[in-house]
NUBALUM-406548 format. One record per residue (C-alpha): residue number from 1; x, y, z. Coordinates in pm, whole numbers. Each point is the difference from the previous one (the first is absolute). Layout:
// NUBALUM-406548
 pafi   east  north     up
  NUM      X      Y      Z
...
// end
This chain:
// NUBALUM-406548
 pafi   east  north     up
    1   1550   2918    451
    2    137   -291    204
    3    314     -2    215
    4    157   -332     96
    5    274    -19    260
    6    227   -303     39
    7    311    -97    193
    8    174    -67   -333
    9    -75    167   -332
   10    180   -171   -290
   11    -16    245   -290
   12    161   -214   -274
   13    124    317   -171
   14    334     15   -185
   15    183     63    330
   16   -180   -290    171
   17   -115    234    276
   18   -121   -157    325
   19   -155    232    259
   20    -76    -85    362
   21   -315    131    170
   22   -109    173   -319
   23   -323     85   -181
   24   -152     -4   -347
   25   -281    234   -108
   26   -201    -91   -308
   27   -328     16   -184
   28      2   -166   -341
   29    369     90    -23
   30    275     27    259
   31     28    359    122
   32    265      0    275
   33    241   -238    176
   34    189     90    316
   35    -30     71    373
   36   -239    231    187
   37   -206     68   -312
   38   -305    232      7
   39   -325   -132    147
   40   -263   -144   -235
   41   -358   -124     44
   42     90   -368     37
   43    314   -103    189
   44     97   -360     82
   45    295   -135    199
   46     61   -353   -126
   47    137   -137    327
   48    315   -136    157
   49    261   -137   -247
   50   -217    114   -292
   51    139     29   -353
   52   -133    223   -277
   53    126    -52   -354
   54   -113      2   -363
   55   -245   -274    -93
   56    151   -295   -189
   57    -27    -61   -375
   58     -7   -349   -155
   59    124     65   -352
   60    -68   -339   -162
   61   -294   -236     59
   62   -208   -250   -199
   63   -325     -7    199
   64   -165   -218   -268
   65    180   -295    165
   66   -110     78    356
   67   -205   -320     35
   68    317   -212    -17
   69    122   -165    317
   70    141   -348    -73
   71    -93    -63   -364
   72    314    119   -178
   73    339   -169    -10
   74    296    169    170
   75    373    -72     -3
   76     67     28   -374
   77    -87    288   -235
   78   -104   -204   -304
   79   -191   -248    219
   80   -182    293    156
   81    -71    156   -340
   82   -149   -325   -130
   83   -223    -20    308
   84   -114    361    -55
   85    -98    -83   -359
   86   -183   -311    117
   87   -195    167    282
   88    -23    362   -115
   89   -366     -7   -104
   90   -104   -182    317
   91    176    255    219
   92   -153    291   -192
   93   -350   -145     25
   94     41    -59    374
   95    115    358     67
   96   -307    222     -2
   97   -111    296    210
   98     67   -138    348
   99    338   -137   -108
  100    117    341   -123
  101   -147    168    307
  102    198   -228    234
  103    322     55   -196
  104    -38    378     18
  105    -95    -18    367
  106    320   -193     79
  107    207    268   -169
  108   -194    276    176
  109     56   -151    346
  110    375    -10    -67
  111      2    373    -73
  112    -11     -6   -380
  113   -167    312   -140
  114     68    -72   -369
  115     86   -296   -222
  116     92    -77   -357
  117   -235   -261   -147
  118     86   -204   -309
  119   -317    -94   -189
  120     27   -255   -279
  121   -371    -14    -93
  122   -177    308    134
  123   -251   -221    180
  124    128    124    336
  125    -81    364    -78
  126   -354    -25    137
  127    148    -89    340
  128    318    211     -3
  129   -188    322    -80
  130   -167    -15    342
  131    329    -29    189
  132     32    230    304
  133    372     11    -79
  134    167    184   -283
  135     70   -222   -299
  136    210     31   -312
  137   -170   -242   -235
  138    247   -150   -250
  139   -180   -138   -305
  140    222   -288   -110
  141     82   -109   -354
  142    116   -354    -69
  143     25   -209   -317
  144    267   -100   -254
  145   -200   -140   -295
  146     44    237   -298
  147   -347    -74   -138
  148   -166     98    327
  149    172    339     43
  150   -291    207   -134
  151   -261   -185    207
  152    208     25    318
  153     61    370    -57
  154   -370     69    -55
  155    -86   -184    322
  156    269    198    183
  157   -135    330   -132
  158   -351    -89    118
  159    128    -82    350
  160    208    315      9
  161   -300    215   -101
  162   -212   -155    274
  163    261     70    266
  164     40    360   -120
  165   -374     45     54
  166     42   -111    362
  167    294    237     46
  168   -220    295   -102
  169   -239    -72    288
  170    236   -128    271
  171    289    209    134
  172    156   -306    165
  173     20   -189   -331
  174    282     49   -251
  175     71   -185   -326
  176    324   -174    -93
  177    124   -247   -262
  178    176   -334     43
  179    216   -186   -252
  180      1   -351    143
  181    360    -94    -91
  182    251     -9   -289
  183    -78   -367    -64
  184   -380     27     -3
  185    -84    311   -204
  186     54     46   -373
  187    227    301    -72
  188   -269    161   -220
  189   -244    -13    292
  190    265    142    233
  191     58    298   -227
  192   -370     76    -41
  193    -71    -14    373
  194    314    183    113
  195    -75    282   -244
  196   -336     50    174
  197    172     17    339
  198    253    248   -135
  199   -269    218   -158
  200   -224      5    309
  201    283     -1    258
  202   -120   -325    161
  203    217   -209    233
  204    113   -335   -139
  205     90   -327    167
  206    177   -295   -166
  207    133   -329    137
  208    367    -38    -88
  209    262   -266     66
  210   -190   -179    275
  211    152   -344    -57
  212    303   -185   -133
  213   -234   -153   -258
  214    -78    348   -137
  215    371     86    -13
  216     84   -314   -202
  217   -296     41   -233
  218     52    364    -89
  219    379    -33    -35
  220     25   -330   -187
  221   -349   -140    -68
  222     86   -289    228
  223    -89   -147    340
  224   -326    -75    177
  225   -193    267   -186
  226     85   -172   -329
  227   -178   -312    123
  228   -284    211    140
  229    -61    184   -327
  230     33   -316   -208
  231   -274   -149    216
  232   -240    292    -38
  233     99    160   -335
  234    144   -129   -329
  235    330    133   -138
  236     47    233    297
  237    313    212     17
  238    102    310    197
  239   -143    310   -167
  240    221    261    165
  241    334     36    177
  242      6    135    358
  243    168    331    -85
  244   -232     49   -298
  245   -291    -48    237
  246    132    257    247
  247     65    248   -280
  248   -371      8    -83
  249    -70    173    333
  250    198    312    -81
  251   -175    319    117
  252   -254   -186    213
  253    -73    -36    373
  254     73   -371     46
  255     47   -244    286
  256    161   -333    -84
  257   -115   -288    221
  258    246   -251    157
  259    324     46   -207
  260    164   -282    199
  261    206   -107   -304
  262     59    343   -155
  263    368     44    -82
  264    213    311     48
  265    -61    128   -353
  266   -376    -31     46
  267      7    165    343
  268    201    285   -149
  269   -268     44   -268
  270   -277     -8    261
  271    186    271    187
  272     41    209   -317
  273   -374    -35    -65
  274    -59    144    349
  275   -216   -306     61
  276    -52   -179    330
  277    -16   -364    112
  278   -267   -175    205
  279    146   -270    224
  280   -232   -284    110
  281    215   -209    239
  282   -261   -252    119
  283   -113    -71   -356
  284    361    -47   -109
  285     61   -242    287
  286   -313   -209    -59
  287     78    -31   -371
  288    363    -72     92
  289    150    246   -250
  290    255    158    231
  291      2    349    147
  292     60    346   -140
  293    343    140     84
  294   -105    325    168
  295    356    126     36
  296     51    -24   -378
  297   -329    180    -57
  298    109    283    232
  299    343     18   -167
  300   -177     73   -330
  301   -203    276    173
  302   -329   -179    -64
  303   -286     57    243
  304   -181   -315    106
  305   -333    -68    164
  306   -100   -317    186
  307   -334   -157    -97
  308   -193   -314     85
  309    -77   -113   -357
  310   -326   -199     -7
  311   -134   -296    194
  312    106   -224   -287
  313    350     20    149
  314    -45    121    357
  315   -180    -95    321
  316    -89    357    102
  317    -61    352   -132
  318    122    153    327
  319    276    241   -100
  320    158     13    347
  321     45   -378    -19
  322    155     38   -346
  323    263    250    108
  324     72   -210    309
  325     62   -296   -232
  326    233    219   -208
  327    184    106    315
  328     63   -364     94
  329     79   -124   -352
  330    266    255    -93
  331    258   -132    243
  332    291    178   -172
  333   -133    345     99
  334     18    164    344
  335   -350    -19    154
  336     10    359    130
  337     80    145   -344
  338   -224   -242   -189
  339   -298     79    227
  340     27    367    -88
  341     11    -82   -372
  342   -295   -237     30
  343   -224    262    162
  344    102    235   -279
  345    -86   -270   -255
  346   -366    -18    109
  347    -51    375     44
  348    182    268   -199
  349    155   -237   -260
  350   -334   -173    -51
  351   -178    334    -43
  352    248     95   -273
  353    -50   -339   -168
  354   -378     50    -21
  355     27    374    -68
  356   -198     93    313
  357     23    313    216
  358     54   -182    330
  359    260   -223    166
  360    147    265    232
  361   -115    238    272
  362     76    331   -168
  363   -203    314    -54
  364   -213    -26   -313
  365      2   -380    -14
  366   -329   -194     19
  367    -94    -70    361
  368     47   -377    -27
  369    112    -85    352
  370     16   -301    234
  371     39    -24    376
  372     87   -296    226
  373    182    -72    326
  374    324   -178     77
  375     17   -225    308
  376    267    213    173
  377    195    322    -32
  378    282      7   -257
  379    297    184    148
  380    220     -8   -311
  381   -190    164   -286
  382    231   -162   -255
  383   -163   -331     97
  384   -358    126    -32
  385    -50   -125   -360
  386    122   -345     99
  387   -230    -13    304
  388   -295    116   -211
  389     53   -284   -247
  390     51   -262    272
  391   -301     91    212
  392   -273    127   -233
  393   -262   -207   -181
  394   -306    225      7
  395    -69    370     54
  396   -234    173    244
  397    -87    298   -218
  398     20     81   -370
  399    -94    314   -188
  400    -30     23   -378
  401    -26    350   -144
  402    -60    110    359
  403   -303   -227     42
  404     15   -249    287
  405    -19   -351   -151
  406     93   -197    312
// end
């Protein structure tokens, strides 16, 4: 048993409990939280102005692109997408073992204990399976050509089987499924893959309404995507309407990524599906697609997480930097209230998104915990979340399943 004592213990439970001069006792799971707890074999006071809270969770990443720095084009979604297609193979070839190791290390230093990884090829599995962090590995399906459906599905099944074999041997590794987007996956493929997720109770992720180009294409078959598809495919046309796409995820555990251009009817359906949204503010800014209206999302009672996306559309995988960016970008929201929601978005909301037993300091939850210090005392506890986001980049200690990782 280990007992950690900190000046501030941020529980991230449903009551958003913050305790001063409190302690947490844990082994693999959290056993007790409170003051003047019983003595245990190992007791540590974390120091002046110390903070103890649940470790962070980065729900949506594409680590395959982690070698990118300045190669891809930013400022326009379709321009960026064309550059991804042009340089995709080069970036994948350049990202090998050390590249993945550095990406995971950056997340670890920023207090991330778990991440959702989108894998389009399965080639990253040999690196991801050695991650010291927890990972939900989303095997992605993509492809719209009717004649290639069977081949794509067979390849997907082979990748899925391989990842299930890793899951059997690694308690930190869980399997998920990703439908790339409504414009890039044939409806027959969607149905086949979603039925597997439904049968095996696997979490799903799907990009949805990221750009104005996607909105115009799916609604009317017009706009920049029309030119894009005419360039790459003959006789292309939208294969599914947005609400039809959402309807396919009934009775699943799904997170929709971005949703910047989702309308009220679609948000209502996402809410009815009990699905969540992953918000990637830096990616949205660099691709110049706008920003998710968080107030609308809350009004529809949809939980959201904040994630970094991949290095194809970000400069960092540091999750504290990402939520700080969100804090500064959402200028219509009060910073004190938004800060509280943002910490929730990378802890308890993110845990629900990935179907993990962590994200809060509560008895019975996995002992996934981080500790760090603030520069000074915070007199008003209502401002503690804001001060945490403003002043934290890296953590001093991290435990995953009770094991000290940092």
